[in-house]
N, C-alpha and C positions, 0 to 999 in steps of 0.2 A: 836035454834030460834034466839037469840042474833046475830049469824053469819051470818044468812038470812037476819035479819034487816040488818044491818051494810053494806052486800055487795049492799041492796036495794037502802039505802043512797048514797052511794058513786056514784053507776050507775046515779041514779035524778041528783045529782051533776053536773058530768061532762056533762050530755044532756043540763041542765040548762045552764052552762057557755056557750057552742056553741051555743046556740041560743042567747043568750045575746052580744056574740061578732059581731058589724059592719063588714061588708064585707070588708070596706075601711081600716080595719086593716092590715087584710093578704097581700092585695093588696100594702099598706106601706111597709111592713116587705118583700115582694118579691123585690121591688123596692130597697129597703135598705141595701137586705142581696147581690142582685147582687152587689151594686156599692163596700159597703165592701170586696167584694169577687176578682173585677175586680181590684184596685184600689191599685197597687203598694205602694204608697204614706201613703195610711191606715194604711196597712201592717206592716212599720215602727213604723207607733205612737200605732198603735192597735196589734200586732203578733194575729193573730189566726188561726186555721187550721180547713180549708174550708172541710164540708161534701160533698164529690163528689158523693156519691149516693144521695143526696139532689134534689128533683125536682124543686127546686128552679130553677136551672141553665138552664131548658126546658119551665119556666114560661117568663112572659113579662118582662122585663129590662127595665130604664129610656131612653132610646133611642128610643124606642116605641112611648114613649108621643108625642101629636102633638106639634109642636112648642110654640103656645102660652103659655099652662100648662108647660113644659121645662123651658122657657124664665120666667116664674113667679116665677120657683125654685128658679134658679141662680142670680133673683133678690134678692132673700130674703136670698141667702147662705153669709157671714161674708167673708173676705177677705182670710182666714185661709183654706176656705172650697174650693174657686173657686179656689183656686192652689192645691190644694188637687185634685180636680175633673178634671181640666187640666191635671192629669198624666193619666187618663183613655185611652182615647184612641183619634184621632187626631181630632173627629168630636166635640169632649167634648171641646177638647184644641181651637179648633178657637171658640166654642162660650166665654169660661171661660174667656180666656185673651182679649176679647174685650174693646174697648173702652167704650162703651155705660154702662158697668157694673162698670167698674173701677174708673168713674168720677162721679158716686154719692159716692165711698167712699173716693175719694180724695177731693171731695167738702165736705164733711158731717168731716171727721176729719181735715183736713189739709187748708180748704176755707177761714177761717178767720187770717190766719197767712200767705199762698202765695199772694204774692202784684206782680205787673208785672216787677217787677225787681228780685223776685225768680225766675220766669217762664223764663225769658230770661239768668239767670244765668244755669237754666236746661239745654236750647238749647248748651250751650257752655260745660257743663259738660258732656251730654252725649255725645261727640264725644271721651270725653277718655276712653282708653280699660280697664281702671281699676275701673268703675263706679260699679262694682257689686263684687268687688274684693278689698278690701281696707285691706293693712294688720296695719294699725295704729288702727282698732275699729271691735271686735267681736261683735256680736249679745248677747243677752242672752236669746234671746226668743227661746226653743228649734224647735218650729215649723218654724220660719224664718229660721235657722241654715240649718234644712233640706230641705227647699224651696230651698236654694241657691245653696248647695250642689245638688239638682238633676239637677238645671236649669247647674250648672258646666258642670254635668258629660253628661248632656243630648249634649249639643251643643260642647261643647271641646273650647267654645270662649277665654278662660283665657291661652291657650294653642298657639291657633294659630291666636292671636291680632286682631286688628279691622276687619279685613274686616271679620273673620269668625262670629263676632258679628253682622255685619250687615246680615249677611246668618242665624244667628242662627235661628230655628223656635221656640224655645220655649218662647222668650220675646224678642218681639222687640224694637229695642232702641227707636224708635218714640211713645211706646206705655204707655198709660195712666198707666197701670200693672207697668209697670218698672220703673216712676217716683213715683209712690207710693212706692215699695219695695226699692227704693233707700231710701227715704224719712224715712220708717219704720225700717229699719236698721240702719240708723244714717251714713250712709256712703257718703251721699249727705248733704254739709254743704250749707245753702242757708240763703240769707239775710232779716232781717226785722229789728224790732225794738224792743227794751225791754225798759219797763217801770222801772223809779226808778235804773238806772244804776249800783250804789254803793249800793247793796241791802243791808239795815239798818244802813244807813248814812239818816238821818232824810233831811237833807239840800236837797236830789237828789228824793225826795218822787214823787215830781210832775214834774219829768222828761221824757223824753223817748228819748234813743241813741242806733242808728247804730250798728248794730253785724250781727256776722255768726254764724248760730246755728246750731247744729246737734240733733237729738234725743236719748234720750237713754230708750231701749222699757224695759229694766230692772226698772227702777225707774218712767219712765213716763213722765220726765222730759227731762230740755236740757243742753245743755254745750254750752256756747258763748263764741266768741272771739270778744272785742271790738277795734276798729282801736286804734293805739297809738296816745295817746295824745302828742304832741312834741317831744320829744326825749325820752319819755318815752317806754317801751316794751308795745308789744301786751297784755291785760288784759285780763284774763280768769276768769270766773264765770262758776261753775259748779251748777246742781241741779235749774235750771230757773224753775221757773213752768207758765203752760199754762198761764192762768192769766196776767202772768207779760209782756205777746209778741202780738206785731200786727205787720199788714204787713205793710211797708211802706206807707205814705199816699200821696207821692209824689216822682217820678224815678229820682233821681238825687243823688248827690255827697251829702255827708253829711259836705263835705267845700266850698261848691257854696252857695251863697247867694239864698234865693227863693224870686223870684220876684212877691210881692202880688198883686192880682187883685181883693182884696175885700174894701181894704183901706176907699173908698168915702163911702161908707156904714155903718161904724163902727159906734155905736151908745152907748149911756151907758147900762150896762146890758149883754152886746155881750158876749159870751166868744170862746177864740182866745186859739193857740199855737204860740207863737214865738220863732224865734232860737235863741240861746245864748252861745255861748263860752268863755271859760277862756282869750284865747289869740288867735294872731293870728295863730299859729299853730295846734290848737286843731280842731278837728271837730264841727260841730254846733252839740248841742242837740235841743229836742223840748219843751217846759216849759210852764206849763198849765197857764192864767190868764184872767182877767178878764177886761172888758171896764170901766173906774170910769169916776166919774165927775172931771170938772176943780175946780178949788179953790175958782174961782168968784162963782162957781153955788153952790146953797144951795141942788141940787137934789129934787127939786121939778119939776115933769115932765110937769106942765102947763106952767114952764117959763123956761124948762134947753133946752139951743142952743148950746148944748156941741158936736152934732152931725154935726152943721155945722161950727165949728173951725177948724182951719188948724191943731192944736193941739191935740192931743188923747191921755188920760191918760190912762194906763194900770197898774191893780192892782196885786200884788201877796199876797191875801189874806190871806196865809198861815203866813204872817210873820205879825210881831206885830205891830200896828202903830207908827211911828215915825225910824225903822228899814231902812237901806238904802236899802235894797233890796225890801220895799213894793212897792214902784211904780220907773215910769220910763215913760217917755213922748216922743213922735215920730211925725213925721211931715206926717200928712197923703199925701201933694201931692207932698213930696220931700223926700220919705223915702229911706234911703238907711244904712247902717252899721254905729252903731252911737256904744260910749261907749270908753274905755280907759282901759290902762293896770291893774288897781285896780280892776275895777267893772265890768272889762269882756267887750263884745260886743254883741248889740243886731241885730238881722237881720232880716230876713221877714216874714212874720205872714201869718198864716192860719184862716180863721174864721170857727167856728165849728157850722153846721145846726144839725147835726145828735143826736139826745137827746141819743143813747147808747154812744157816743163817751165822752160825756158830762158826762154822769152815771159812767163810767170806770175812768176818770180821779177824781171824786168823792170820790170813792173808795178808792183810795190813798191818803185821806187826812189824814193829821198828827193829832194823839188824842191832841197835843198841841200847841199851837202858836211859830217858832220858832224866835232866834232872828236874 
Protein backbone atom coordinates (compact mmCIF):
# COMPACT_ATOMS: atom_id res chain seq x y z
CA UNK A 1 0.00 0.00 0.00
CA UNK A 2 2.77 2.45 0.89
CA UNK A 3 4.70 1.56 -2.25
CA UNK A 4 1.62 2.25 -4.39
CA UNK A 5 1.13 5.66 -2.69
CA UNK A 6 4.79 6.61 -3.23
CA UNK A 7 4.65 5.76 -6.95
CA UNK A 8 1.44 7.79 -7.34
CA UNK A 9 2.93 10.86 -5.65
CA UNK A 10 6.08 10.79 -7.79
CA UNK A 11 4.07 10.44 -10.99
CA UNK A 12 1.81 13.34 -10.05
CA UNK A 13 4.83 15.54 -9.20
CA UNK A 14 6.51 14.92 -12.54
CA UNK A 15 3.27 15.54 -14.42
CA UNK A 16 2.61 18.80 -12.55
CA UNK A 17 6.19 20.03 -13.19
CA UNK A 18 5.79 19.46 -16.93
CA UNK A 19 2.59 21.53 -16.95
CA UNK A 20 4.12 24.47 -15.06
CA UNK A 21 7.22 24.83 -17.24
CA UNK A 22 6.75 27.63 -19.80
CA UNK A 23 7.42 26.75 -23.40
CA UNK A 24 10.00 29.53 -23.80
CA UNK A 25 12.33 27.75 -21.39
CA UNK A 26 12.68 24.72 -23.61
CA UNK A 27 13.20 26.93 -26.65
CA UNK A 28 15.87 28.94 -24.84
CA UNK A 29 17.62 25.74 -23.81
CA UNK A 30 17.55 24.62 -27.43
CA UNK A 31 19.13 27.85 -28.67
CA UNK A 32 21.86 27.96 -26.05
CA UNK A 33 22.52 24.23 -26.30
CA UNK A 34 23.22 24.77 -29.99
CA UNK A 35 25.39 27.77 -29.21
CA UNK A 36 27.53 25.97 -26.64
CA UNK A 37 27.85 22.93 -28.87
CA UNK A 38 28.88 24.81 -32.02
CA UNK A 39 31.11 27.42 -30.39
CA UNK A 40 34.78 26.28 -30.18
CA UNK A 41 35.65 29.23 -27.95
CA UNK A 42 33.15 28.12 -25.32
CA UNK A 43 34.66 24.64 -25.44
CA UNK A 44 37.95 26.17 -24.35
CA UNK A 45 36.37 28.03 -21.44
CA UNK A 46 33.91 25.29 -20.45
CA UNK A 47 34.93 21.85 -21.78
CA UNK A 48 31.86 19.65 -22.23
CA UNK A 49 31.03 16.39 -23.96
CA UNK A 50 28.03 16.86 -26.29
CA UNK A 51 25.36 14.20 -26.45
CA UNK A 52 25.37 13.21 -30.11
CA UNK A 53 22.09 11.39 -29.72
CA UNK A 54 20.34 14.50 -28.44
CA UNK A 55 17.46 15.77 -30.62
CA UNK A 56 18.61 19.35 -29.92
CA UNK A 57 20.85 19.32 -32.99
CA UNK A 58 17.88 18.75 -35.25
CA UNK A 59 15.87 21.59 -33.80
CA UNK A 60 15.91 25.38 -34.17
CA UNK A 61 19.26 27.22 -34.05
CA UNK A 62 20.04 30.81 -33.22
CA UNK A 63 20.58 31.53 -36.92
CA UNK A 64 16.95 30.67 -37.57
CA UNK A 65 15.85 33.76 -35.63
CA UNK A 66 14.65 36.79 -37.63
CA UNK A 67 17.15 39.66 -37.93
CA UNK A 68 15.47 41.92 -35.38
CA UNK A 69 15.35 39.44 -32.45
CA UNK A 70 18.88 38.26 -33.26
CA UNK A 71 20.21 41.82 -33.29
CA UNK A 72 18.46 42.51 -29.97
CA UNK A 73 20.16 39.47 -28.41
CA UNK A 74 23.59 40.49 -29.72
CA UNK A 75 23.05 44.04 -28.49
CA UNK A 76 22.67 42.73 -24.93
CA UNK A 77 25.81 40.59 -24.94
CA UNK A 78 28.98 41.81 -23.16
CA UNK A 79 32.23 42.12 -25.15
CA UNK A 80 33.55 38.71 -24.05
CA UNK A 81 30.42 36.95 -25.33
CA UNK A 82 30.45 38.84 -28.62
CA UNK A 83 34.01 37.67 -29.17
CA UNK A 84 32.98 34.11 -28.35
CA UNK A 85 29.97 34.10 -30.62
CA UNK A 86 31.95 35.55 -33.50
CA UNK A 87 33.86 32.24 -33.68
CA UNK A 88 30.77 30.12 -34.35
CA UNK A 89 30.41 30.77 -38.09
CA UNK A 90 31.03 33.42 -40.74
CA UNK A 91 27.46 34.70 -40.59
CA UNK A 92 27.64 35.41 -36.86
CA UNK A 93 31.16 36.78 -37.19
CA UNK A 94 29.97 39.48 -39.57
CA UNK A 95 27.32 40.53 -37.06
CA UNK A 96 29.43 40.23 -33.90
CA UNK A 97 32.34 42.33 -35.13
CA UNK A 98 30.16 45.13 -36.51
CA UNK A 99 30.98 48.68 -35.44
CA UNK A 100 27.35 49.21 -34.45
CA UNK A 101 27.65 46.73 -31.55
CA UNK A 102 31.14 47.70 -30.42
CA UNK A 103 30.65 51.46 -30.51
CA UNK A 104 28.19 51.14 -27.64
CA UNK A 105 30.72 49.23 -25.53
CA UNK A 106 33.50 51.64 -26.48
CA UNK A 107 31.45 54.69 -25.45
CA UNK A 108 30.11 53.08 -22.27
CA UNK A 109 33.49 52.09 -20.86
CA UNK A 110 35.98 54.44 -22.50
CA UNK A 111 33.99 57.41 -23.79
CA UNK A 112 34.72 59.78 -20.91
CA UNK A 113 38.49 59.41 -21.07
CA UNK A 114 39.01 59.24 -24.85
CA UNK A 115 39.32 62.64 -26.46
CA UNK A 116 40.20 63.73 -30.02
CA UNK A 117 43.91 63.27 -29.26
CA UNK A 118 43.35 59.61 -28.32
CA UNK A 119 41.43 58.93 -31.53
CA UNK A 120 44.20 60.54 -33.58
CA UNK A 121 46.77 58.47 -31.73
CA UNK A 122 44.81 55.33 -32.58
CA UNK A 123 44.86 56.20 -36.28
CA UNK A 124 48.66 56.21 -36.12
CA UNK A 125 48.92 53.22 -33.81
CA UNK A 126 46.79 50.90 -35.92
CA UNK A 127 49.34 51.13 -38.75
CA UNK A 128 51.79 49.24 -36.52
CA UNK A 129 51.95 45.47 -37.23
CA UNK A 130 52.24 44.80 -33.49
CA UNK A 131 49.10 46.43 -32.19
CA UNK A 132 47.72 43.08 -30.98
CA UNK A 133 51.06 41.54 -30.00
CA UNK A 134 53.05 43.71 -27.64
CA UNK A 135 55.84 41.73 -25.91
CA UNK A 136 55.87 44.29 -23.09
CA UNK A 137 52.38 43.60 -21.86
CA UNK A 138 50.55 40.39 -21.10
CA UNK A 139 46.88 40.54 -20.16
CA UNK A 140 45.78 38.96 -16.90
CA UNK A 141 42.25 38.18 -18.11
CA UNK A 142 42.01 34.56 -19.34
CA UNK A 143 39.16 35.25 -21.76
CA UNK A 144 41.06 38.13 -23.35
CA UNK A 145 44.19 36.02 -23.70
CA UNK A 146 42.20 33.29 -25.43
CA UNK A 147 40.49 35.78 -27.73
CA UNK A 148 43.84 37.23 -28.81
CA UNK A 149 45.21 33.72 -29.25
CA UNK A 150 42.29 32.74 -31.48
CA UNK A 151 42.65 35.91 -33.54
CA UNK A 152 46.34 35.21 -34.05
CA UNK A 153 45.91 31.57 -35.04
CA UNK A 154 43.02 32.30 -37.37
CA UNK A 155 44.59 35.08 -39.39
CA UNK A 156 48.35 34.44 -38.99
CA UNK A 157 48.70 38.20 -39.00
CA UNK A 158 51.72 38.23 -36.75
CA UNK A 159 53.68 35.94 -39.02
CA UNK A 160 53.05 37.59 -42.37
CA UNK A 161 53.29 41.26 -41.50
CA UNK A 162 51.12 44.32 -42.02
CA UNK A 163 49.58 43.32 -45.35
CA UNK A 164 48.15 40.14 -43.86
CA UNK A 165 46.69 42.24 -41.05
CA UNK A 166 44.79 44.25 -43.64
CA UNK A 167 43.42 41.05 -45.21
CA UNK A 168 42.70 39.24 -41.93
CA UNK A 169 39.01 38.27 -41.76
CA UNK A 170 38.77 38.10 -37.95
CA UNK A 171 39.29 41.69 -36.81
CA UNK A 172 39.70 44.59 -39.19
CA UNK A 173 42.25 47.19 -38.19
CA UNK A 174 39.67 49.86 -38.91
CA UNK A 175 37.04 48.23 -36.71
CA UNK A 176 35.79 49.54 -33.40
CA UNK A 177 36.24 46.03 -32.02
CA UNK A 178 39.98 46.23 -32.69
CA UNK A 179 40.10 49.61 -30.96
CA UNK A 180 38.23 48.25 -27.94
CA UNK A 181 40.43 45.14 -27.61
CA UNK A 182 43.63 47.19 -27.90
CA UNK A 183 42.43 49.40 -25.05
CA UNK A 184 41.15 46.52 -22.95
CA UNK A 185 44.38 44.53 -23.18
CA UNK A 186 46.55 47.58 -22.42
CA UNK A 187 48.49 47.28 -25.65
CA UNK A 188 47.45 50.74 -26.79
CA UNK A 189 48.88 53.67 -24.81
CA UNK A 190 46.50 56.58 -25.30
CA UNK A 191 46.86 60.28 -24.39
CA UNK A 192 44.68 61.68 -21.60
CA UNK A 193 45.09 63.76 -18.47
CA UNK A 194 45.56 62.74 -14.82
CA UNK A 195 44.34 64.73 -11.83
CA UNK A 196 46.83 65.21 -8.99
CA UNK A 197 49.93 64.36 -10.98
CA UNK A 198 51.99 63.56 -7.90
CA UNK A 199 49.41 61.45 -6.12
CA UNK A 200 49.74 62.00 -2.38
CA UNK A 201 51.41 65.42 -2.78
CA UNK A 202 48.79 67.85 -1.44
CA UNK A 203 50.24 70.73 -3.42
CA UNK A 204 49.23 69.06 -6.70
CA UNK A 205 45.73 67.94 -5.69
CA UNK A 206 43.96 70.57 -7.80
CA UNK A 207 46.07 70.08 -10.90
CA UNK A 208 45.74 67.98 -14.05
CA UNK A 209 48.64 66.93 -16.31
CA UNK A 210 48.99 65.21 -19.68
CA UNK A 211 50.12 61.58 -19.74
CA UNK A 212 50.16 58.40 -21.82
CA UNK A 213 47.96 55.73 -20.24
CA UNK A 214 47.77 51.95 -20.46
CA UNK A 215 44.95 49.92 -18.90
CA UNK A 216 45.58 47.00 -16.55
CA UNK A 217 42.67 44.56 -16.68
CA UNK A 218 43.87 42.71 -13.58
CA UNK A 219 43.65 45.71 -11.25
CA UNK A 220 41.13 47.81 -13.23
CA UNK A 221 43.59 50.71 -13.00
CA UNK A 222 46.02 52.45 -15.33
CA UNK A 223 49.72 53.00 -15.69
CA UNK A 224 50.60 56.61 -16.52
CA UNK A 225 53.73 57.88 -18.23
CA UNK A 226 54.19 61.63 -17.76
CA UNK A 227 56.34 63.64 -20.18
CA UNK A 228 59.79 64.54 -18.86
CA UNK A 229 60.04 67.70 -16.76
CA UNK A 230 63.10 69.52 -18.02
CA UNK A 231 66.05 67.19 -17.75
CA UNK A 232 64.24 64.74 -15.51
CA UNK A 233 63.45 61.25 -16.78
CA UNK A 234 59.92 60.22 -17.76
CA UNK A 235 57.88 59.73 -14.59
CA UNK A 236 55.76 56.57 -14.33
CA UNK A 237 52.87 56.06 -11.92
CA UNK A 238 50.99 52.80 -11.45
CA UNK A 239 47.52 52.03 -10.10
CA UNK A 240 45.95 55.26 -11.36
CA UNK A 241 42.20 54.98 -10.75
CA UNK A 242 39.42 55.88 -13.18
CA UNK A 243 38.23 58.93 -11.23
CA UNK A 244 41.64 60.57 -11.64
CA UNK A 245 41.50 60.46 -15.45
CA UNK A 246 39.83 62.68 -18.01
CA UNK A 247 40.04 63.29 -21.73
CA UNK A 248 42.19 66.26 -22.66
CA UNK A 249 39.83 69.27 -23.05
CA UNK A 250 41.92 70.67 -25.91
CA UNK A 251 43.93 68.91 -28.59
CA UNK A 252 47.25 70.69 -28.14
CA UNK A 253 50.76 70.05 -26.88
CA UNK A 254 51.26 70.65 -23.13
CA UNK A 255 54.23 72.82 -24.09
CA UNK A 256 52.08 75.29 -26.08
CA UNK A 257 50.34 78.34 -24.65
CA UNK A 258 46.55 78.07 -24.87
CA UNK A 259 44.97 81.08 -26.57
CA UNK A 260 42.08 82.04 -24.30
CA UNK A 261 38.76 83.02 -25.87
CA UNK A 262 36.73 83.80 -22.75
CA UNK A 263 38.77 86.53 -21.03
CA UNK A 264 36.33 89.33 -21.83
CA UNK A 265 33.41 87.60 -20.12
CA UNK A 266 35.17 86.56 -16.91
CA UNK A 267 33.57 87.89 -13.71
CA UNK A 268 33.88 87.16 -9.99
CA UNK A 269 32.65 83.71 -9.07
CA UNK A 270 33.47 82.09 -12.41
CA UNK A 271 35.30 78.76 -12.28
CA UNK A 272 38.35 78.45 -14.50
CA UNK A 273 41.39 76.33 -15.28
CA UNK A 274 44.70 78.04 -15.95
CA UNK A 275 47.93 76.66 -17.37
CA UNK A 276 50.92 76.71 -15.02
CA UNK A 277 54.46 75.36 -15.28
CA UNK A 278 57.45 75.48 -12.98
CA UNK A 279 59.85 76.82 -15.60
CA UNK A 280 60.19 77.16 -19.37
CA UNK A 281 61.44 73.60 -19.81
CA UNK A 282 58.44 72.02 -18.06
CA UNK A 283 55.13 71.17 -19.75
CA UNK A 284 51.99 73.02 -18.69
CA UNK A 285 49.49 71.53 -16.28
CA UNK A 286 45.91 72.76 -15.72
CA UNK A 287 45.14 74.21 -12.28
CA UNK A 288 41.72 74.94 -10.83
CA UNK A 289 40.91 78.50 -9.72
CA UNK A 290 38.02 80.91 -9.16
CA UNK A 291 37.73 84.52 -10.36
CA UNK A 292 37.85 86.86 -7.37
CA UNK A 293 37.32 90.55 -6.62
CA UNK A 294 39.86 93.35 -6.87
CA UNK A 295 41.28 94.67 -3.59
CA UNK A 296 39.43 97.95 -4.24
CA UNK A 297 36.08 96.11 -4.41
CA UNK A 298 34.10 95.25 -1.28
CA UNK A 299 32.43 92.28 -2.98
CA UNK A 300 28.98 93.89 -3.03
CA UNK A 301 27.39 92.82 -6.30
CA UNK A 302 25.39 96.05 -6.52
CA UNK A 303 28.57 98.11 -6.68
CA UNK A 304 31.02 95.60 -8.21
CA UNK A 305 32.77 96.66 -11.43
CA UNK A 306 35.41 93.92 -11.48
CA UNK A 307 33.92 92.44 -14.64
CA UNK A 308 34.77 95.55 -16.67
CA UNK A 309 38.26 96.04 -15.27
CA UNK A 310 41.29 95.16 -17.41
CA UNK A 311 42.75 93.27 -14.43
CA UNK A 312 41.30 89.87 -13.48
CA UNK A 313 42.01 88.38 -10.06
CA UNK A 314 42.38 84.59 -9.89
CA UNK A 315 42.09 82.93 -6.49
CA UNK A 316 43.45 79.51 -5.55
CA UNK A 317 41.38 79.07 -2.43
CA UNK A 318 43.02 75.84 -1.35
CA UNK A 319 45.89 78.00 -0.10
CA UNK A 320 45.69 80.06 3.08
CA UNK A 321 45.13 83.83 2.91
CA UNK A 322 48.49 85.53 2.64
CA UNK A 323 50.18 82.64 0.84
CA UNK A 324 52.10 83.66 -2.28
CA UNK A 325 50.13 80.99 -4.16
CA UNK A 326 46.73 82.32 -3.08
CA UNK A 327 46.25 84.94 -5.84
CA UNK A 328 47.54 86.01 -9.20
CA UNK A 329 46.41 88.75 -11.58
CA UNK A 330 46.19 88.75 -15.36
CA UNK A 331 45.41 91.36 -18.00
CA UNK A 332 42.31 90.38 -19.90
CA UNK A 333 43.10 92.62 -22.91
CA UNK A 334 46.73 91.61 -23.34
CA UNK A 335 47.04 88.20 -21.74
CA UNK A 336 50.17 86.19 -22.35
CA UNK A 337 52.39 83.93 -20.28
CA UNK A 338 53.50 85.72 -17.14
CA UNK A 339 55.63 84.75 -14.18
CA UNK A 340 59.19 84.08 -13.12
CA UNK A 341 61.52 81.23 -12.18
CA UNK A 342 60.58 81.54 -8.50
CA UNK A 343 56.78 81.47 -8.73
CA UNK A 344 56.40 79.65 -12.04
CA UNK A 345 54.67 80.76 -15.22
CA UNK A 346 50.93 81.19 -15.77
CA UNK A 347 49.51 80.56 -19.25
CA UNK A 348 46.13 80.32 -20.95
CA UNK A 349 42.72 80.20 -19.26
CA UNK A 350 39.68 78.00 -19.86
CA UNK A 351 36.34 79.01 -18.40
CA UNK A 352 34.42 76.07 -16.93
CA UNK A 353 30.74 76.00 -17.87
CA UNK A 354 30.04 72.33 -17.20
CA UNK A 355 28.79 71.58 -13.67
CA UNK A 356 30.25 68.08 -13.87
CA UNK A 357 33.74 69.48 -14.51
CA UNK A 358 33.45 71.83 -11.55
CA UNK A 359 32.18 69.02 -9.32
CA UNK A 360 35.15 66.81 -10.20
CA UNK A 361 37.56 69.55 -9.14
CA UNK A 362 35.71 70.04 -5.87
CA UNK A 363 35.96 66.31 -5.13
CA UNK A 364 39.74 66.74 -5.08
CA UNK A 365 39.64 69.55 -2.54
CA UNK A 366 42.20 69.02 0.28
CA UNK A 367 40.95 68.44 3.80
CA UNK A 368 42.91 71.45 5.11
CA UNK A 369 44.32 74.69 3.70
CA UNK A 370 47.76 74.66 2.15
CA UNK A 371 50.54 77.08 3.00
